[in-house]
C-alpha positions in Angstrom: 109.5 106.3 84.3 109.6 107.6 87.7 106.2 107.4 89.6 104.9 109.2 92.7 102.1 107.0 94.4 100.2 108.9 96.8 98.1 106.3 98.7 97.4 105.8 102.6 96.4 102.1 102.3 99.4 100.2 103.2 98.4 96.9 101.7 97.4 98.5 98.3 100.4 100.8 98.2 102.8 97.8 98.7 100.9 95.6 96.1 101.2 98.6 93.6 104.8 99.3 94.2 105.6 95.5 93.9 103.6 95.3 90.7 104.9 98.4 88.9 108.5 97.7 90.2 108.2 94.4 88.5 107.2 96.2 85.2 110.3 98.3 85.5 108.9 101.5 86.9 110.5 103.4 89.8 108.0 104.0 92.4 108.1 106.3 95.4 105.4 106.3 97.9 103.8 108.9 100.1 100.8 108.5 102.5 99.5 112.0 102.9 99.1 115.4 101.2 101.8 116.8 103.3 104.3 114.1 102.2 103.2 114.4 98.6 103.7 118.1 98.5 107.2 117.7 100.1 108.1 115.0 97.5 106.9 116.8 94.3 109.9 119.1 93.8 112.4 116.5 94.7 112.2 114.7 91.2 111.1 114.8 87.6 107.9 112.5 87.8 106.6 110.7 84.8 103.2 110.3 86.6 101.3 110.8 89.9 99.1 108.0 91.1 96.8 109.8 93.5 94.1 108.5 96.0 91.6 111.1 97.0 90.7 110.0 100.6 93.9 110.9 102.4 94.2 111.3 106.1 95.1 115.0 106.0 92.7 116.1 103.3 91.1 115.6 99.8 93.5 114.6 97.1 91.8 117.1 94.8 93.7 119.7 96.7 97.0 118.2 95.5 95.7 118.4 91.7 94.8 122.0 92.3 98.2 122.9 93.9 100.1 121.2 91.1 98.1 122.9 88.2 97.9 126.2 89.7 101.9 126.3 89.8 102.0 125.2 86.2 102.9 121.6 86.9 102.2 119.4 83.8 102.9 116.0 85.4 100.3 113.5 84.3 98.0 112.6 87.3 95.9 109.4 87.3 93.3 109.5 90.2 92.9 106.1 91.9 89.8 106.2 94.2 86.7 104.3 95.6 84.7 107.4 94.6 82.6 106.0 91.9 80.0 108.9 91.1 80.1 110.5 87.7 80.2 113.8 89.5 83.1 112.8 91.3 85.0 111.9 88.0 83.8 115.1 86.3 85.2 117.2 89.1 88.4 115.4 89.3 89.0 115.8 85.5 88.0 119.4 85.6 90.4 120.3 88.3 93.2 118.8 86.0 93.4 115.0 86.5 94.5 113.3 83.2 92.6 109.9 84.1 90.4 108.4 86.6 90.3 104.8 87.8 87.8 103.5 90.3 89.0 101.0 92.9 89.1 98.1 92.7 90.7 98.1 89.3 92.6 95.7 87.2 96.4 96.3 87.3 96.6 95.7 83.5 94.3 98.6 82.9 96.5 100.9 85.0 99.5 99.7 83.0 97.5 100.6 79.8 97.0 104.1 81.1 100.6 104.6 82.0 101.7 103.2 78.6 99.3 105.8 77.1 101.0 108.6 79.1 104.4 107.4 77.9 103.5 107.4 74.3 101.9 110.8 74.6 105.1 112.2 76.2 107.2 110.6 73.7 105.2 112.1 70.9 104.2 108.6 69.4 100.8 106.9 69.0 102.5 103.6 68.3 102.9 100.7 70.9 105.7 99.1 68.8 109.0 100.8 68.1 111.6 99.9 65.4 115.2 100.7 65.7 117.5 98.9 63.2 117.1 95.2 63.6 115.3 95.7 67.0 111.6 95.4 67.6 110.2 96.7 70.8 106.7 95.8 71.9 105.6 98.3 74.7 102.4 96.4 75.4 103.8 92.9 75.8 107.1 94.3 77.3 109.0 92.3 74.7 112.1 92.9 72.4 113.3 91.0 69.5 116.5 91.3 67.6 116.5 89.9 64.0 113.2 88.3 64.9 114.7 86.5 67.8 113.3 87.2 71.4 115.7 88.8 73.8 115.4 88.3 77.6 115.8 91.4 79.9 115.6 92.1 83.5 113.2 94.5 84.9 115.8 97.3 85.1 117.2 96.7 81.6 113.6 96.8 80.2 113.0 100.1 82.0 116.2 101.6 80.6 115.3 100.4 77.0 111.8 101.7 77.2 113.1 105.3 78.1 115.6 105.1 75.3 112.9 103.8 72.9 110.5 106.6 73.9 112.3 109.1 71.6 114.6 107.7 69.1 115.7 111.2 68.0 116.6 112.3 71.5 119.7 112.3 73.5 118.8 111.0 76.9 120.9 112.6 79.7 122.7 110.4 82.2 121.1 112.1 85.1 117.7 111.8 83.6 118.1 108.0 82.8 119.2 107.4 86.4 116.4 109.4 87.9 113.8 107.3 85.7 115.2 104.0 87.1 115.6 104.7 90.8 113.4 105.8 93.7 114.6 107.7 96.9 115.4 104.6 98.9 117.2 102.7 96.1 121.1 102.5 96.3 122.7 103.7 93.2 126.3 103.0 92.5 128.6 105.3 90.7 128.7 103.1 87.6 125.3 101.5 87.8 124.1 103.1 84.4 127.1 102.1 82.6 126.5 98.5 83.8 123.1 98.5 82.5 124.1 100.1 79.2 126.8 97.3 78.8 124.4 94.7 79.4 121.8 95.9 77.0 124.7 96.3 74.2 125.7 92.7 75.0 122.1 91.5 74.4 121.0 93.9 71.7 124.2 94.4 69.8 127.4 96.5 70.4 126.2 99.4 68.2 122.6 99.3 69.4 123.1 102.3 71.9 125.2 105.2 70.8 127.2 107.1 73.6 127.2 111.0 73.1 130.3 111.9 75.0 129.7 114.2 78.0 125.8 114.0 77.7 124.2 110.6 77.6 122.8 107.9 75.2 120.7 107.3 72.3 119.2 104.1 70.9 120.1 103.4 67.4 119.4 99.8 67.0 122.9 99.4 65.3 122.1 101.8 62.4 
């Protein structure tokens, strides 16, 4: 999932980027309303993590802008404002969730997983595909009961493929979900990750839909 982080605190933004990247998310960072507005149309965002106290205005303005233009991207507010009235206002303006700083990164991960399940149309934190069992909470996958070790990017790709087993995931969308603006992407990068996943999960675990993309089958 591609995440837009709007946060002007450098140390916090770097900590969040490192943490979320290690969990397999692609994270792009902006430090102001102006930068965020410029970044919004440049990608299909899975979520926006939004601070409210920004140097050029209130983050609530960005929520209003997104919703007034029909944007449906999930927005999680991350802020030091801890008054109930602040939370009510943020939610009423269109935020999907609200976390008060300081927060536990594991709680943020739980909120992001909930968003992914909702977007994928599933209420389950476990996905089964053939002889594969994928635990979205523990970020674990087993094949015929045996654990499989994946890199962060391999897990990120598998998580997207597992989000909708009935869907063909287009190549362009998969690449966009894996990489941020500053990442270098080789011409065959996606194919390399698909190859690695097939080697670990089984040659028939991922189906190629020629000219379109890929679908997770688990070897069925």
